[in-house]
N, C-alpha and C positions, 0 to 999 in steps of 0.2 A: 679721151678719158676724162677731161675736165670740162667738156661742154655741158651746159645746163640741160638736164633731162626734161623732156616735155610732159612726162607722165607723173603726176603727183599722187596717184591712187595707192601706191605701195612703197615699201623701202627700195632704195636704189642700190645697185651692186656696190659693195665695198664701203658704203658710207658709215657702217657701224664701226669699222676699223679706222678710226680717225687718223691714226698715225701709221697706217700701213702695217708693215711687219714689226714696227716698234710698239704697237698697241698692246696694252696689258689688261688683265681682268679688272673690272671696276670693284675695288674693295669697298665695303660698307663701313669703313672706319677712317680715322685721321691719317692713315698711311697710304691713302689712295693715290697721292701724287709723289710718293717717295720710292716707287718701284723702279728697278732698272728696266730699260727698254727690252722688249721680249726677244730681240734678235742679236743680243750681244754674245760674243764668243766667251769662252771660259776666262781667257786673259783679260778681255775687256770688262767682264763682270768683276774681276779682282780689282782692276783700276777704278771702276765705279765705286767699289766699297772703300778703297783707300781715299778717293776723292770725297766721298761722303764723310769720312772721319775728319778730313781737313775742313770741310764745309761746316761741320759741327764744332770744331775746335774752339774752345774758349781762350782767348788771348789774354795775357797778363802783362803787367808793366815790366820794363827793364830796369836794372839787371835782374835776372832770374836764373835759378839753377836749370830751368827747362828752356834752354836757348832756342829750341825750335818753336816755342810758343810765346816768346816775349817780344816786346815792341809795341804793345797796345798804345794807341793815342799819340801824343798826350790828350788831344781832343778827339772825341769819337761819338758816334750815334749808337753803336752796339758793340758787344765784345765778341761776336761771332756772326758768320753769315746766317746761321740758323735762327739767331735771335730776331732778325727782321723777317726772313722767309720761313716762318715757323711751319714745319712739316711741308716745306716747299710750296706753301700756299700764299694767300694774299695777306698783306698787312692791313692795319686799320687805324683810324684816327683815335685820339684819346676818347675813352668812353665815359669819362666823368672826372671830377676834380682830383681824385686820387690816382688816376691812371696816367702812365707816362706815354710818350710818343716814340717808343723804341722801334716801331716798324714804319715810322713816318718822319720826314724832316722837311725843312724849307730850303730850296735852292735860292741862291741870291746872286745877282749880277747888276752891273751898272751899264748904261749905254755908252757907246764909243762912237766918235765921229767917223764916218765912212772912210774919208781920205786918210785919217790917222790909222785906222785899222789896216788899210791896204799897205801902208808904209811900215807899220810897227808889229802887227800880229803875224807871227810865224805861221806859214801854211794857210794864209787867208784864202778862202774859197769864194769865188764869184757867186753873188746872190745871197750870201750869208748876212744876217742882221748882226752887226758887230756888237759885242758886249765884252766886258772885262769883269773879273771877280771884284767883290767889295774890297777896297784897299785894306781894311782891318779884319773883316770876317771871312774873306776868301769866297769860295764858290758854293759852299753850303754851310748851314748852321748846325753845329754839334752841341747837343744838350747834355753830354757827359764829359767828364775830364778826370785826369789823375789827381791825387791829393796835392794840394799846394798850387794848382793851376785852375783858374776860374773856368767854368763852363761858359759857353757862348750865350746861351739863352734858354728860355722855357717856352715851348709852343703853347699858345693860347688860342682857343677856337670858340666862337659863339655862333649860334644858329638862329636864323629867322625862318619861321614856318610859313609855307606858301601853299594855299589850296589850289588844286587844278581840277575843274569840273570835267568829267568824262561822259561819254554817251551812256544812255541807259540809267541816268541818275546817279552814277557812281562818282566818287570824289577821291582823288589822290592828294596826299600831302607831301610836299618836298621840303627839304631844309637847305636854306642858302647859308653857306659858311662865311664867316669873316675871321681871317687869321691875323695873329699878332705875334711878333717876336718880343716876348716879355722878359723882364729881368736880364737885360743885356749885360754881359760881363765885361765888355771892353769899350763902353761908351756907345754913342748913337751910331746907327748905320749911316752910310753915305746918304745924303739928301735925295739922290736919284736912285736909290736901291730898289730893285724889282724882286719881289718874292714869289716863289711858286711852290705850293705844297705838293708832296709826292708820297704815296704809300708804296710799299714794296709789292711788286707784281708777283703772280704765280710763276713757277719755274718750268712747268712741263713743256715738252716739245720744242725747246729752243734750238737744238741741233738741226731739226728738220726745217725750221724757219731760216736758219743760216744756209741751208743747202738748196733753197729755192733759187733757180737761175735768176740773176739780176734782170736779164732781158724780159722775163715773164712778169716781173714786178713793174718794170718801166713801161711795158706794153699797155698796162692798165691805167697809166697816168694820163691825165687830160687837163693840164694846168690852165688851158684857155677855154675849157668846156666846149670843145669843138662840136660835140654831139648834142649840145643844148639840153642835157638832162639835169642841169643844175649841180652836177657832181664834178669837181675839178681837182682830183687828187694830185698832189705834188710829191716828187721823190725828195727825200732828205739826203744831202751829200755832206759827209763829215770826213775829217782827217783821222785815219786809223793810226794811233800811236803804236799799236802792236805790229802793224805791217808797214808803217811809214809811207802811206800813200792815201789819196782820197778814195773813198768808197761809198757805196750806198748805205745809208743808215737804216738799221733794222730793229734795234733794241732800245728800250727806254720809252717813256711816255711821249716824247717828241722825237723818237728814233735817233737819239743823239750818239749812239754807239754803233759801230759798224760790225763788230764781231763779238762773239762770246768772250774771247780773251780780252778784248778792250773793256767790255762790261765788267768782267771779273777783276781786272787790274784796277780799274777806276773805283770799284766798290771797296776793295781792300784799302786803297789809299784814302778815299774820302770818308767812308763809313766807319772804318776801324782804325785808321791811322797806321797801316802796315805798308812799309816800303817794299817795292818789287821791281823787277827789271824794266817795266813799262813806266812806272811812277817811282823813281828812285829816291825822292826826297824822304828822309827818315822821319820828318815831323808831319807828314800827311798834308792836311789842308791848312796848317798854321801859316800865317802871313808874317812878314818881317816886323809888323807892328806888335805881334804877340811874342815878345822876347822870351818869356818864361817857357813857353811851349817849345820854341826853337832851341833853347839852351838846355832843355831837359835831357836826361840820359835816354838814348835810343837803343834799339835791339839788333842793329845790323851785325851779323857775325860772319867771319871769314868762311866758315863751313857752308854758308848759304850765299856765297858770292858777295858778301857785304850787305845783303838785303835782309829784311825781316821775314820775307817768304821768298824762296828762290824760284827760278823758272820751272823746274820740274814739279814742285808742289803746286804752283799756281796753275800749271797745265792740267794737273790731276783734278783740281777744283773745276776748271773749265770743262774737262771731259765729263765729270759728274753732271754738270749743268746741261751739257749737250745731250745726255743719254737718259734723262728721266723719262720714263714711259708715260704715254697719254692713255688714260682709261678709255675703254670701249664705250660707245654710246649705249644708253639704255632705252628701252621702250620704242625702238625704231618703227615697230609696226602698230603702235597704239593709234587708234583713230584720231584722238585729239592732237597727238604729236604730228601726225600726217597733215591734219588741217592747219596746224600752226606753221608747218614748213611751207605750205602754199602761201599763207598770209605773209611770211617772211619774204618770200620772193616777190609776191604781187605788190607789196608795200614799198619795195625798193631797197630793203635792208642789204640785199646781196650786192648792191652797187658799190658799197664800201667794204662790207664784210664778205669779200670774195671767197666762195666756198672751198675750192680745191685747187691743187697743184700736183705736178710730178717733179720730184727733186732731181738734182743733177745726178748723172752717172759719175760717181766719185772713185778715186783710186783705192786699191787695196780692199780691205774688208770693212770700210766705213759703214756703220749701221744706218746712216741716213741716206745711203745711195739708192737712187731710182725707186722712190716710194710714192705711191698715190696717197696724198694726205688731204685732210679736210679741216684746216685751221680757222676758216671764216675770218680772214683779214686780207687786205691788199697791201699792208705794210707801208701805206702812203700817208701823207699829211693832209688833213682836211680841216677847213674852217668849221668849227663846231658852235659858233655863235657867241654872243656876248655873255650868256649865262654861264658858260664853262671857261670863259677867257681868263687867263692868268696875267695877261698884259706883259709877259716876259718872253721875248724871243729866245730861241735856241737854234743856232745854226741857220738853216733856211726856213725854219718854222717861225711864224710870227706869233704874237701874243694871243691869237684866237685858234691856232692850229694845233692839232694833236694827231699822233699816229693811230690808225685804226687798230685796236687791240684784238688779238686772237680770241675766239670764243670757246675753243675746245676746253672742256673741263669746267666751264663756268657753272654748270648745274650741280657740281659737287663742292661748291665753295663752303656751304655750311658744314658738310661732312668733314672736310679737311681743316677749315679755319675756324669753325664755330661761330661764324657770322655770315651775313650777306651784304657786306659793304662793297660798293662798286664805284667805278670811275677813278680818275687819277688821285683824288683826295678822299675817297671813301664816303662822299656825301650821300650817295644813293644807298638806301637801306634795302632795296629790292631791285630785281631786274626791271620791273615796271618803272620805278623811279629813275633808273638809269636811262631808260628810253625817253622818258619825259623831259630829261635835261638836254636832249639832243636839240641843237639849233643849227643855224648857218646852213651848210649844204644838206644837213639831215632834217631840216625843218619840215619839209613836205612829208617825209616818212613819219616824223613824230606827230604831225597834225592828223595824218591818216589813222594812226593808232588811237589818238584821242577820240576820233569820230566813228571808228568802226564799231560794229555790234559787240557788246561785252563778251559774247561767246568766242568771237574771233580774237579778241584781246587776250582772253584766258588761254586760248589755244596757242597763241604766239609765245606767251611765257612758258607754257608747257613744252613747246618745242625747244626753247632755249635751255630749259632745265634738263633736256635729254642729251645735250651736247657734253 
């Protein structure tokens, strides 16, 4: 079922249903990514709606009369999950001097000596590039805070325009960003601090990605490029705090989280400052150096097990994240789309953007069980070249490596999010710009796109827009 078809003359069986039985009708409005998977039971759809309410909940500072909603911060990037993942779509960088960075932040860490890491870092995993949080600012920079407590910084970004000549006399313009942590609220960063910009990714299809058998992902890995094709995908291995064991990383721009529950718990703690059973600290990402933050009133309540969000509520948010439906593909029989699909395969894009999988046979009535899906990702780490490098390692990923992002739904970005900003920091303003930023292992495919006839290049973009 997942073998590459040899006939490119027409649509392939089932490819329009990108998420198998979870595929939903492609709405022509901003709610296109916010629909429940099509195969949920009545009870599951109810859980989805409750989880959606919690995902949209606007958190407030403690103490509050609404104890189920207090505990915000004291430092935070957003007041709700929905504020970053607006309409469950992509975030974006600041679009001008008056725009904030509510759906984007800077991760920060400092290098650690390998022998020190092995001795002192709990659950150290072999092959990991050891790092530690900034001793003052923690693991990410928060640009909002409660009254009386300084925010950590303001995100500043400047762009340099770069022209790229294309075949047929066409020219593309890329923008190279430079990021700066301005207006630091707690003094300078550590001299060895490494910063990495991240925009909020789209949310659809996550439960299906979680349900792909690990052996199917690992079978695609080729860390030593044994087949000589220039592609050497590496698996990310991380410690799952939710399950208390090492696991294959699947989520995040560098696959730094193993499960949706890990991702959910980490976001509550780091982005909103909400304590939970996986990250129980009531002050979120505040460090010991940020005494006002640590000493502030927090919102842990006995009714919630002493946390600001309890295990049941957090699992409902995770269930919502698992079961967002993926819109069906559009225009699968369009001649230009069919031509673009052939270009996608012939150019080598599918070497990293692996087209299809069959998910695990799961217990009970799990909606992700045994589905043929078309996410177009291998979920592995790849060297994407110096142009996209953040020079900040994360787990087994070095400063040039990124997880291959899934492509399903990418053609509906403008419909859902109102923009077409792509890549980990939103620097690309179009799908073509995103392709032209590819380097490293993807350099040969990128150069082929530059050199191909303009008609093939347009067809490739048209194919991507159909996903």
